[in-house]
C-alpha positions as CSV (number, residue, x, y, z in Angstrom):
1,X,20.1,71.9,-5.8
2,X,17.6,74.7,-6.2
3,X,20.0,77.4,-5.1
4,X,22.6,76.5,-7.8
5,X,19.9,76.2,-10.4
6,X,18.6,79.6,-9.5
7,X,22.1,81.1,-9.8
8,X,22.6,79.4,-13.2
9,X,19.2,80.7,-14.4
10,X,20.4,84.2,-13.5
11,X,23.5,83.7,-15.6
12,X,26.2,83.3,-13.0
13,X,27.2,80.7,-10.4
14,X,30.0,81.6,-8.0
15,X,32.7,79.4,-6.5
16,X,30.9,79.7,-3.1
17,X,27.7,78.1,-4.5
18,X,29.7,75.5,-6.4
19,X,31.5,74.5,-3.2
20,X,28.2,74.4,-1.2
21,X,26.7,72.1,-3.9
22,X,29.7,69.8,-3.9
23,X,29.7,69.7,-0.1
24,X,26.4,67.9,-0.2
25,X,27.7,65.5,-2.9
26,X,26.3,67.2,-6.0
27,X,28.6,66.1,-8.8
28,X,30.0,68.3,-11.6
29,X,27.9,66.2,-14.0
30,X,24.7,67.0,-12.1
31,X,25.6,70.7,-12.1
32,X,26.2,70.5,-15.9
33,X,22.9,68.7,-16.3
34,X,21.0,71.4,-14.4
35,X,22.6,74.1,-16.6
36,X,21.8,72.1,-19.8
37,X,18.2,71.6,-18.7
38,X,17.8,75.3,-17.9
39,X,19.2,76.3,-21.3
40,X,16.9,73.8,-23.0
41,X,13.9,75.2,-21.2
42,X,14.8,78.7,-22.0
43,X,15.3,77.9,-25.7
44,X,11.9,76.0,-25.7
45,X,10.1,79.0,-24.1
46,X,11.6,81.4,-26.7
47,X,10.7,79.1,-29.5
48,X,7.1,78.8,-28.2
49,X,6.8,82.6,-28.0
50,X,8.2,83.0,-31.5
51,X,5.9,80.2,-33.0
52,X,2.9,81.5,-31.0
53,X,2.3,77.9,-29.8
54,X,-1.2,77.3,-28.4
55,X,-1.3,75.9,-24.9
56,X,-3.4,72.9,-24.0
57,X,-4.4,74.1,-20.6
58,X,-6.9,76.8,-19.5
59,X,-5.6,80.2,-18.5
60,X,-5.2,80.4,-14.7
61,X,-6.3,83.6,-13.0
62,X,-5.1,84.5,-9.5
63,X,-7.5,84.1,-6.6
64,X,-8.5,87.2,-4.7
65,X,-8.7,87.0,-0.9
66,X,-12.0,88.4,0.2
């Protein structure tokens, strides 16, 4: 289900990806749920940026390989 969700996140899902998802018994309702959850997460992220929401976790810095 990750491949279709990635395609939906990019704004387009093709017939080939839909057929591949359906071939492994992913229902249209599940595909719609993924699209809805992605849209909700995007909206939430934009709102948090607009509202300058404080996060409750510390800032993570990348590790450097020595």
